[in-house]
C-alpha positions as CSV (number, residue, x, y, z in Angstrom):
1,X,-19.3,-2.9,-1.1
2,X,-21.6,-0.1,-0.1
3,X,-24.7,1.1,-1.7
4,X,-27.3,3.8,-1.0
5,X,-29.2,1.2,1.0
6,X,-26.6,-0.6,2.8
7,X,-23.4,-2.7,2.8
8,X,-22.3,-6.0,1.5
9,X,-20.0,-8.5,3.1
10,X,-18.5,-11.7,1.1
11,X,-18.3,-14.5,3.4
12,X,-16.4,-17.6,2.9
13,X,-19.0,-19.9,4.4
14,X,-22.2,-21.6,2.9
15,X,-25.7,-19.7,3.6
16,X,-26.7,-21.8,6.8
17,X,-23.4,-21.1,8.5
18,X,-23.3,-17.6,7.5
19,X,-27.1,-17.1,8.8
20,X,-25.6,-18.6,12.1
21,X,-23.0,-16.0,12.1
22,X,-25.2,-13.3,11.4
23,X,-27.7,-14.1,13.9
24,X,-24.9,-14.2,16.7
25,X,-23.5,-11.0,15.7
26,X,-26.9,-9.4,15.7
27,X,-27.7,-10.9,19.1
28,X,-24.4,-9.5,20.7
29,X,-25.9,-6.1,19.6
30,X,-29.2,-6.9,21.2
31,X,-31.0,-7.6,18.0
32,X,-33.3,-10.6,17.6
33,X,-34.7,-12.4,14.6
34,X,-38.4,-11.8,14.1
35,X,-38.9,-13.2,10.8
36,X,-37.1,-15.5,8.4
37,X,-38.2,-15.6,4.5
38,X,-36.6,-18.4,2.6
39,X,-37.0,-17.0,-1.0
40,X,-35.5,-20.1,-2.5
41,X,-38.0,-22.3,-1.0
42,X,-40.9,-19.8,-1.5
43,X,-40.4,-19.2,-5.2
44,X,-40.1,-23.0,-5.6
45,X,-43.5,-23.6,-4.1
46,X,-45.3,-20.7,-5.2
47,X,-44.0,-20.3,-8.9
48,X,-42.1,-23.8,-9.5
49,X,-39.1,-21.6,-10.2
50,X,-35.6,-22.3,-9.1
51,X,-33.7,-19.4,-7.3
52,X,-30.4,-19.5,-5.6
53,X,-30.2,-19.6,-1.8
54,X,-31.4,-16.4,-0.5
55,X,-32.7,-15.7,2.8
56,X,-34.3,-12.4,4.3
57,X,-33.9,-12.1,8.1
58,X,-35.9,-9.5,9.8
59,X,-33.8,-8.2,12.9
60,X,-35.3,-6.2,15.6
61,X,-33.8,-4.6,18.6
62,X,-36.9,-4.2,20.9
63,X,-35.8,-1.2,23.1
64,X,-34.7,0.9,19.9
65,X,-38.0,-0.1,17.9
66,X,-40.1,1.2,20.6
67,X,-38.4,4.6,20.8
68,X,-38.6,4.9,17.1
69,X,-42.1,3.9,17.0
70,X,-43.0,6.4,19.9
71,X,-41.0,9.1,17.9
72,X,-42.8,8.5,14.6
73,X,-45.3,5.8,13.9
74,X,-44.1,5.7,10.2
75,X,-41.0,4.0,11.3
76,X,-43.1,0.7,11.4
77,X,-43.0,0.8,7.5
78,X,-39.4,0.0,7.5
79,X,-39.3,-2.5,10.4
80,X,-38.0,-4.9,11.1
81,X,-34.4,-4.1,10.0
82,X,-33.8,-6.6,6.9
83,X,-30.5,-8.5,6.4
84,X,-30.2,-10.7,3.4
85,X,-28.2,-13.7,3.1
86,X,-27.3,-15.0,-0.4
87,X,-25.5,-17.9,-2.1
88,X,-22.7,-16.8,-4.2
89,X,-21.0,-19.9,-5.2
90,X,-19.8,-23.2,-3.7
91,X,-19.2,-22.5,0.0
92,X,-19.6,-18.8,-0.4
93,X,-22.3,-16.2,0.3
94,X,-22.9,-12.6,0.8
95,X,-24.5,-10.8,3.6
96,X,-26.3,-7.5,3.0
97,X,-27.0,-5.2,6.2
98,X,-29.4,-2.1,5.4
99,X,-28.1,1.4,6.3
100,X,-30.2,2.6,9.3
101,X,-29.1,6.3,8.2
102,X,-30.6,5.9,4.8
103,X,-33.7,3.9,5.5
104,X,-34.7,6.0,8.4
105,X,-34.4,9.2,6.5
106,X,-37.1,8.3,3.9
107,X,-40.1,10.5,3.6
108,X,-40.7,12.6,6.7
109,X,-38.7,10.3,9.0
110,X,-35.5,12.3,8.3
111,X,-37.2,15.3,9.6
112,X,-37.7,14.0,13.1
113,X,-34.6,14.5,15.3
114,X,-35.3,11.6,17.6
115,X,-35.6,9.4,14.6
116,X,-32.2,10.5,13.4
117,X,-30.7,10.0,16.9
118,X,-32.1,6.5,17.0
119,X,-30.8,5.9,13.3
120,X,-27.3,6.9,14.5
121,X,-27.6,4.4,17.4
122,X,-28.8,1.4,15.2
123,X,-26.2,2.4,12.7
124,X,-23.3,2.1,15.5
125,X,-24.7,-1.4,16.3
126,X,-24.7,-2.3,12.5
127,X,-21.3,-1.2,12.2
128,X,-20.1,-3.6,15.0
129,X,-22.2,-6.3,13.3
130,X,-20.3,-5.7,10.2
131,X,-16.9,-5.6,11.8
132,X,-17.6,-8.9,13.5
133,X,-18.5,-10.6,10.3
134,X,-15.6,-9.2,8.5
135,X,-13.2,-10.2,11.2
136,X,-14.7,-13.7,11.5
137,X,-15.5,-13.2,15.1
């Protein structure tokens, strides 16, 4: 499913396995994981509330990040690129990948030709990550 912010991929695997697959697919495209937020554990610890397994991965492609920051420092407000992995049932999960074109057109960013060019490059890499996850590679 696609939304204005990104796309969704249903996975026939539990969250931990899906995170491994996502991390590998991102790595093949030059992205590393800078941050990992375990929402389930955080909400339990901070609020005493139970929430399904939900992890936010902060992915970064260093060379593209540098180019984007040099083109427009406000890009840092939407960095790193967030990817979510959420449990949807027994042995199932969903991955959500942000749409770089949509995210990098927020505010004044969309008026910057270099930012738009970088967004397209990131989008092509994210497309390949999506294809990899859908094909089970």
